[in-house]
C-alpha positions in Angstrom: -4.7 -40.6 85.3 -2.0 -38.0 83.8 -0.8 -40.5 81.3 -3.8 -42.0 80.8 -4.6 -38.4 78.9 -1.9 -37.9 77.1 -1.7 -41.2 75.6 -5.3 -40.4 74.8 -4.8 -37.4 73.1 -1.6 -39.2 71.0 -3.6 -41.6 69.6 -6.2 -38.4 68.5 -3.6 -36.7 66.7 -2.2 -39.9 65.3 -5.9 -40.8 63.3 -6.6 -37.3 62.2 -2.9 -37.2 60.5 -3.2 -40.6 59.6 -6.9 -40.5 57.8 -5.8 -36.6 56.3 -2.2 -38.5 54.5 -4.8 -40.7 53.2 -7.3 -38.8 51.2 -4.5 -36.5 50.0 -2.8 -39.5 48.7 -5.7 -40.4 46.6 -6.1 -37.0 45.4 -2.6 -36.6 44.3 -1.2 -40.2 44.0 2.0 -39.2 41.8 3.3 -37.4 44.6 3.5 -40.5 46.9 6.9 -41.3 48.0 8.8 -43.8 46.1 9.5 -46.1 48.8 5.9 -46.1 50.2 3.7 -49.1 49.1 1.7 -49.5 46.4 -0.1 -52.5 44.9 -0.2 -50.3 41.2 2.2 -51.5 38.6 5.3 -48.8 37.9 4.9 -46.5 34.9 6.9 -46.5 32.2 9.0 -43.7 31.2 8.0 -43.1 27.0 10.6 -40.0 27.2 13.7 -42.6 27.8 12.5 -45.1 25.2 11.6 -42.1 22.9 15.3 -41.6 23.5 16.2 -45.5 22.8 14.4 -45.5 19.9 16.3 -42.4 18.1 19.1 -44.1 18.9 18.1 -47.2 17.5 17.6 -45.6 14.1 20.3 -43.3 13.8 23.0 -44.1 16.0 23.9 -47.5 14.9 26.1 -45.6 11.9 23.7 -46.9 9.2 21.6 -43.7 8.7 23.8 -41.3 6.5 22.3 -37.7 6.2 24.2 -36.5 3.3 22.5 -39.1 1.8 19.1 -38.6 -0.4 16.1 -40.8 0.8 15.0 -42.9 -2.3 11.5 -42.8 -3.0 8.6 -45.2 -1.2 5.8 -44.3 -3.9 5.4 -46.8 -6.7 3.2 -44.6 -8.9 5.8 -41.9 -9.9 8.2 -42.3 -12.4 11.8 -41.6 -11.3 13.6 -42.1 -8.1 13.2 -38.3 -6.7 12.1 -37.5 -3.5 9.0 -35.6 -2.8 8.4 -32.9 -0.6 5.1 -31.9 0.6 5.3 -27.7 1.5 2.7 -25.9 3.7 2.4 -22.4 5.5 0.8 -20.6 7.7 1.2 -16.6 7.6 1.0 -15.6 11.1 1.1 -11.7 10.0 2.4 -9.1 7.9 4.1 -6.5 9.4 4.3 -4.0 6.9 4.3 -3.1 2.8 7.3 -1.0 1.7 6.2 1.1 -2.0 9.1 3.1 -1.7 11.5 0.2 -1.2 9.4 -2.4 -3.3 9.4 -5.4 -0.3 7.3 -6.4 2.7 7.6 -8.2 5.5 5.8 -11.7 7.1 5.7 -13.5 10.1 5.0 -17.4 9.1 5.1 -20.7 10.1 7.0 -22.8 7.8 6.4 -26.9 7.3 7.5 -29.6 5.1 7.1 -33.3 5.2 8.8 -35.9 3.1 9.2 -40.0 3.7 12.7 -41.0 4.8 12.6 -45.2 4.8 15.3 -45.2 6.5 13.9 -43.8 10.0 11.1 -46.3 9.8 10.4 -48.0 13.4 7.0 -49.7 13.0 9.1 -53.2 13.5 10.1 -52.2 17.2 6.6 -53.2 18.6 6.0 -49.7 20.0 2.8 -47.6 20.1 4.3 -44.1 20.5 2.8 -41.6 17.7 6.0 -40.2 16.6 9.1 -39.0 17.8 10.4 -35.2 18.3 13.5 -34.1 16.9 14.9 -30.6 18.1 18.3 -30.5 16.1 18.1 -30.7 12.4 21.6 -31.3 11.7 20.7 -35.3 12.5 18.8 -36.3 9.6 18.4 -35.0 6.0 16.7 -32.0 4.9 15.6 -30.9 2.2 17.6 -27.3 0.4 14.6 -25.5 0.1 15.3 -21.6 -0.3 13.4 -18.7 -0.8 14.5 -17.2 -4.0 13.2 -13.5 -3.4 14.3 -13.1 0.4 15.8 -10.2 1.3 16.2 -10.3 5.0 15.7 -13.0 7.4 15.5 -14.9 11.0 14.4 -17.4 13.1 12.6 -17.0 16.3 15.0 -18.5 19.2 13.1 -17.0 22.4 12.8 -18.9 24.8 14.1 -22.1 22.9 14.5 -21.9 19.1 11.3 -22.7 17.8 11.0 -25.5 15.7 10.9 -29.1 15.3 10.7 -32.3 13.5 8.6 -35.5 13.9 9.1 -38.7 13.2 6.5 -41.1 12.7 6.2 -44.5 12.4 6.2 -45.3 8.8 9.4 -42.8 8.6 7.4 -39.8 7.8 9.2 -36.3 8.4 7.8 -33.2 9.3 9.9 -30.5 9.9 8.3 -27.1 11.3 9.9 -23.9 12.0 8.4 -20.1 12.4 10.4 -17.8 10.4 10.4 -13.6 9.7 11.5 -12.5 6.3 11.3 -9.5 4.6 10.9 -10.2 1.0 11.4 -8.1 -2.1 8.3 -7.3 -3.5 8.6 -5.6 -7.8 5.3 -2.9 -7.9 3.0 -1.4 -10.6 2.7 1.8 -9.6 0.3 3.1 -12.2 -2.8 3.0 -10.9 -1.0 4.7 -7.4 -3.1 4.6 -4.7 -5.9 3.0 -6.8 -4.3 -0.2 -6.8 -3.7 -3.3 -6.3 -0.4 -5.1 -5.3 0.8 -8.7 -5.8 3.5 -9.7 -3.9 5.0 -13.2 -4.3 6.8 -15.8 -2.2 9.0 -17.8 -4.6 10.7 -21.5 -2.6 12.8 -23.4 -4.4 15.7 -26.1 -4.0 18.9 -24.8 -4.6 21.0 -27.9 -5.3 18.6 -30.7 -6.0 17.2 -30.9 -9.5 13.8 -32.3 -10.3 15.2 -36.1 -11.3 15.9 -36.1 -7.5 13.9 -33.8 -5.5 10.1 -32.3 -5.9 8.3 -29.8 -3.9 4.2 -30.1 -3.8 1.6 -27.8 -2.1 -0.3 -30.3 0.3 -3.5 -30.9 -1.4 -6.0 -30.3 1.2 -4.8 -26.8 2.6 -1.5 -25.6 1.2 -1.4 -22.2 3.0 -3.2 -20.8 5.9 -3.6 -17.3 7.2 -4.5 -16.5 10.5 -7.9 -14.5 11.4 -8.1 -10.7 11.7 -5.0 -10.1 9.9 -4.4 -6.1 9.8 -2.6 -4.4 7.5 -2.7 -0.3 8.1 -2.7 0.3 4.0 -4.1 -2.6 2.8 -6.7 -5.1 2.9 -5.2 -8.8 2.5 -8.0 -10.0 -0.6 -6.6 -13.9 -1.0 -3.7 -15.3 -2.1 -3.3 -18.1 -5.1 -0.3 -21.5 -4.6 1.2 -21.9 -7.9 4.2 -23.4 -9.1 7.3 -22.0 -11.0 10.0 -24.2 -12.0 12.6 -22.4 -13.6 15.3 -24.2 -16.0 19.1 -22.9 -15.9 22.2 -23.8 -17.2 22.6 -26.6 -14.8 19.4 -28.4 -14.9 15.7 -28.1 -14.3 14.5 -26.9 -10.3 11.5 -27.2 -8.3 10.0 -24.1 -7.4 6.9 -23.3 -5.2 4.9 -19.9 -5.5 2.6 -17.9 -3.5 0.9 -14.9 -5.4 -0.3 -12.4 -2.2 -3.1 -10.1 -3.3 -3.4 -6.8 -1.7 -5.7 -3.8 -2.3 -4.7 -0.4 -1.2 -7.3 1.6 1.3 -8.8 4.2 -0.5 -9.8 6.6 2.5 -6.0 7.1 3.8 -5.3 9.2 0.0 -8.3 10.5 0.0 -8.3 12.3 3.5 -4.8 13.2 3.0 -4.1 13.9 -0.9 -7.5 14.1 -2.8 -9.7 16.6 -0.9 -6.0 18.8 0.3 -5.5 19.2 -3.2 -9.3 19.6 -4.2 -9.2 22.4 -1.6 -6.3 24.4 -2.2 -7.5 25.0 -6.0 -10.8 25.8 -4.3 -9.2 28.1 -2.8 -7.2 29.9 -5.7 -10.8 31.0 -6.9 -11.3 33.2 -4.7 -8.7 35.0 -6.6 -11.8 35.7 -9.7 -14.1 37.5 -6.9 -11.7 40.2 -4.9 -11.1 43.3 -6.3 -9.5 44.2 -9.7 -7.0 46.6 -8.0 -6.6 44.6 -5.1 -3.4 44.1 -6.4 -1.7 42.6 -3.2 -4.1 40.3 -2.1 -4.4 38.7 -5.5 -0.7 38.0 -5.6 -0.4 37.3 -2.3 -4.0 34.4 -2.6 -2.0 33.1 -5.9 1.5 32.6 -5.2 0.4 31.1 -1.5 -2.3 28.8 -3.1 1.1 27.7 -5.8 3.9 26.9 -3.3 1.6 25.3 -1.1 0.4 22.7 -4.1 4.2 22.2 -4.8 5.0 21.5 -1.3 1.9 18.9 -1.0 3.4 17.8 -4.6 6.6 17.1 -3.0 5.1 15.8 -0.4 3.2 13.0 -2.4 6.2 12.0 -4.5 8.8 11.8 -1.7 7.5 8.8 0.1 7.1 6.6 -3.4 10.3 5.2 -5.6 11.2 7.4 -8.9 9.6 5.6 -11.7 10.2 6.3 -14.9 6.2 6.0 -15.6 3.1 8.6 -14.9 0.9 7.9 -11.8 -2.5 8.4 -11.0 -1.6 10.4 -8.3 0.5 12.2 -10.8 -2.2 13.0 -12.9 -4.5 14.5 -10.0 -1.5 16.7 -8.8 0.0 17.7 -12.1 -3.9 18.7 -13.2 -4.7 20.7 -9.6 -1.3 22.8 -9.8 -2.2 23.5 -13.4 -5.4 24.9 -12.2 -3.6 26.9 -9.3 -0.9 28.1 -11.9 -3.9 29.3 -14.1 -5.1 30.7 -11.7 -2.2 33.4 -10.8 -2.1 33.9 -14.7 -5.7 34.6 -14.9 -5.0 37.6 -12.2 -1.8 38.5 -14.9 -4.4 38.6 -17.3 -6.7 40.9 -15.4 -4.0 43.5 -14.5 -3.2 43.7 -17.8 -6.5 44.5 -19.5 -6.6 46.7 -16.6 -3.9 49.1 -17.3 -5.1 48.6 -20.9 -8.5 49.8 -20.1 -6.8 53.0 -18.1 -4.7 53.3 -20.9 -7.7 53.3 -23.5 -9.7 55.6 -21.2 -7.2 58.1 -20.8 -6.4 57.8 -24.0 -10.1 58.5 -25.2 -10.2 61.8 -22.9 -7.4 63.2 -24.2 -8.7 62.7 -28.2 -12.2 64.2 -26.4 -10.0 67.2 -24.9 -8.0 67.9 -28.6 -11.4 66.8 -31.2 -13.0 70.1 -28.7 -10.4 72.3 -28.9 -10.5 71.7 -32.7 -14.0 72.0 -32.7 -13.4 75.4 -30.9 -11.2 77.0 -32.9 -12.8 75.9 -36.0 -16.1 77.3 -34.8 -14.6 81.1 -33.9 -12.3 80.4 -37.4 -15.9 80.8 -39.1 -17.4 83.5 -37.3 -20.1 80.9 -35.7 -20.8 81.2 -32.0 -19.1 79.4 -29.7 -22.9 78.0 -28.2 -23.7 77.3 -32.0 -25.0 73.5 -32.1 -22.3 70.6 -32.1 -22.4 67.7 -34.1 -22.8 64.2 -32.7 -19.7 63.0 -33.5 -16.8 65.8 -33.4 -14.3 65.6 -35.9 -11.0 64.2 -35.1 -7.2 64.8 -36.0 -5.7 62.8 -38.8 -2.3 63.4 -40.1 -1.0 67.0 -39.6 -2.6 69.5 -36.7 -3.6 72.0 -39.3 -6.3 69.2 -41.2 -9.2 68.3 -40.1 -10.7 64.9 -42.0 -14.3 63.8 -41.4 -15.1 61.2 -38.4 -16.1 57.8 -39.4 -18.4 55.8 -37.1 -18.2 51.8 -36.6 -21.1 51.2 -35.0 -21.1 47.3 -32.9 -23.7 45.7 -33.7 -26.7 44.7 -30.8 -26.0 41.2 -28.9 -27.1 37.7 -30.6 -27.5 35.7 -28.0 -28.2 35.7 -24.1 -24.3 35.1 -22.9 -23.6 38.4 -24.8 -26.5 39.8 -23.5 -25.1 39.4 -19.7 -21.8 39.6 -20.9 -22.4 43.1 -21.7 -23.4 44.3 -18.7 -20.0 44.7 -17.5 -18.0 47.6 -18.7 -14.6 46.9 -18.8 -12.4 43.8 -20.2 -10.6 43.0 -16.8 -14.2 42.2 -15.5 -15.4 40.4 -18.3 -12.4 37.8 -18.1 -12.7 37.7 -14.1 -16.7 36.9 -14.8 -15.8 34.3 -17.0 -12.9 32.7 -15.2 -15.5 32.4 -12.4 -17.6 29.6 -14.6 -14.7 28.1 -16.6 -12.6 27.2 -14.2 -15.6 25.4 -11.8 -16.9 23.6 -15.1 -13.8 22.1 -16.5 -12.5 21.4 -13.2 -15.7 19.7 -12.3 -15.4 17.9 -15.8 -12.1 16.5 -15.5 -13.0 14.9 -12.1 -15.8 13.3 -13.7 -12.7 11.7 -16.5 -10.6 11.3 -13.6 -12.5 9.2 -11.7 -14.2 7.1 -13.9 -10.9 6.1 -15.7 -9.6 4.8 -12.7 -12.3 3.7 -10.5 -14.2 2.0 -13.4 -11.0 0.1 -13.9 -10.5 -4.0 -15.0 -8.3 -5.2 -12.2 -7.2 -8.1 -13.5 -5.1 -6.2 -16.0 -3.4 -5.5 -13.6 -2.7 -8.6 -11.3 
């Protein structure tokens, strides 16, 4: 009885395990043991077939990578190899104004035909062969003319490949990061638009042997949401730049990348602080003319702060020989601040002049009064006799009395003179005039400045 129960349990476990294994094999047929019986035909290892094809077209001793492939386009005149270029800009890391350079990260692709790599007669249905070693076939000798530094990407493996199509077309793709030269015209800085170029040319093959062409459909792609901290990427313009030298004419491709500088950063960092410093310097016009320490401290402080601001702006820019738009702004603002300091010097001089004139007038009145009293006593008139409206003054020797010449000043002829006559001293009049003149002239300068630089023709600088 015990034997029968044990046999039944073993049989039940066998059926459960067999069913699970059958279901697992149906879900994951490629995990079956190679020794398990199957009725399906064996799978073909395409990687092995690709390696065999590569060995046939490259390792048979007939292919020489030093020899340039011949032309297969019957319509073109001349036996030159045509290389079609296409690039994808993945990111632009920086645009350096001081060193006049920019850094770009891109995927570079070039395609040409090499009839020696044709394998259409091999009877295979492989779309293309992939090759990771670039030293196995002939490659165009393209280089970047305005490159300063650059490197390939090798993490985790070298980011490049070569595809060989059945008709002999070769596609080479590689990921590159470079820093390239970008000569800039900073006359309109920071209201400028810059054009940075990417130049690609053949180093050794002339146009009789090698010709670079842009791809017809989409020669340049730019990744979406391309972010630049202080610039806006406007657009790009592909072009040709073939160059002639003593050794021949060389094929060259060019990409013009147009960047517009973001003005909001410079408005907050440069223009508004400078404008505030100029306005602060005008506070001196409203202080009392005798508050010498306060007015001197205010004028000197604003002048030094404006000078420091100007130096900080120029520190981030290259020393160019022409005047930039920011130089005009900082120069005029510095002139206004310096003019406010000079205005106080003029007010102080006028105040001292008014004091000396008042002091001399008092001294003159005292001398005139003494001479008048002496004349009255000498002629026997009483001291309380009626005095003339204008007492005589001494001219020449102390014993001679002369009659006084009176020059009456005409009445004010307009409203401005009437209003200005309310202020008795010249120093006060200078302050009052400065309160009106400085803001008015600065406002006119702003109108002229922004009209000249904002409403300009952008095409002139591009």
